[in-house]
C-alpha positions, 0 to 999 in steps of 0.5 A: 196732263197732270195725271199723264205726268204722274203716270210717266214718273211712275213708269220711268222708274220701272225696269224689268224685261217682261214689263212693257217699257216706256219709250217716250211720251207727248204731254201736249194737252192737244194730243197727250200719249205714251209711246211703248213697244209694239208687241207683234205677237198680239195679246195672250187673250187673242192668241188663246181664244182666236175669236173673229175679233181677235183674228182681226186685231192680229191682222192689224199686227201683220198676221195674214192668217190666224197664227198657230195655237200656242204650244204648251212650252210657249204658254208656260214661258209667257206665264213665267215672264208675266208673273216675274214682272208682276212679282217685280211690281210688288217688290221694293227695289233699292240701289245704293241704300236708296229706294229706287222703286216702291212696291206697286199693285198692277190692279188689271191682270188679265190675259188681254194685258199680257202681250207677246213679243216677236220672239214669243216673250211675255210682256205685262202691260197696262197697270192701273198706276194712277188708281193705286200705286203702293202695296199696302195703300189699299184703294177701292175699285168697284167689281163692276170695273173688272172684265167678266171673269176677273172679279175676285170674290174678295173684292165683292166683300171688302173692295180693298185691292191687294197683292192677292187680288193681283194674284187672282187675275194671274190664276185666272190667266193660268187656267185660261192657258191650260184650258183655252177657255174664256175667263167668264166661262172657266168656273162653269166649264172647269169647276171639277178641275178647280176644286180638285186638280189632282183628282183623275175623275175631275179631269175626266168629267171636265171640259168641252173639248172633243175628247171630253177633257179639260186641257186645251188640245190645240196645245197638245200634247199636254204633259200630264204632270205639267197640266196638273201642276198648272191647274193646282197653281191656278186653283191656289192663286184664284180659287181659295175661298180664304184670301189668307190661304191663297198661294203667294206670288213668289211661290207661284213663280217658283212653281212655274219655273219648276214646270219650265225646267221639267218641260226643258228636261232639266229635272226638279233639282236643276239650278234655279234663280232665287226670285224671293228678293227684290235684289235678286229680281233687279240683278237677274230678271231676264226673260226665261229661255223658252222651254221645249215641249215634251212629247207624249205622256208625263215628260216623255213617258207613255201617252194617255191618262197618268201614263196609260194609253187610252182611246183617242190618245188619252187625256192630253190628245197624244197619240196612243 
């Protein structure tokens, strides 16, 4: 119960709409537990992969049949919610000159730990708070403790967890949202996209979908600019060999905001929230409005590969 009380103390200080909230707890040693909201949309992992096991879990949440595939807009919204919550965790929050929340590492960023609420909102869950709490307090975690596909190569060398290793998990999840591929298979199936996400030939050679493309056709149509931007973001977060060259999390959040604005038809110059500071996070950390999916091509342009109509509807499965 001592460990439970320590976790409760940490969770009680967390306030973000996209972080799974603490509703209550029982510290009786006969039945200790934490009470948190039920996210009836299931986990992002289950919704992306829809395996028989995933379908069974979703049935327990009230789904009488397998839910429809997540759209492009829904995937971007969920990623933006979860990444904003992760940025909040990494930030120090102060009020009245007093630190309310210290910077905290999540240490367990996976698609299974991003839940989906009743209205399609993303919710970051299950941080390993009792293993490492403070950013800069680099605690060790064995690579064997991570789910398959989520082990940052940097950990294999140093075993020191950090903000960038949290970002690695988010990068893997971003690529899962783009491709619909399980984390363990991402590198094998999509290494061409990961190595050079802006190269047309990489997309043409990648993936295992019916059209021979890398993007998950179940979310079609994938706007080309959004797909390339998300692949570039994922590569920057997770697949840079040099940890120091990886994309910072606040830059990743801004890029996701840009993709959401484009999907919403707002354009790159529309007003955007500043998420660089903890003060801005504390003041404006609301769940983003669900963006609308653009139809065909590059944000309403003609369908196909980089705007050109191709056989079978081009790269993203849009009608040619």
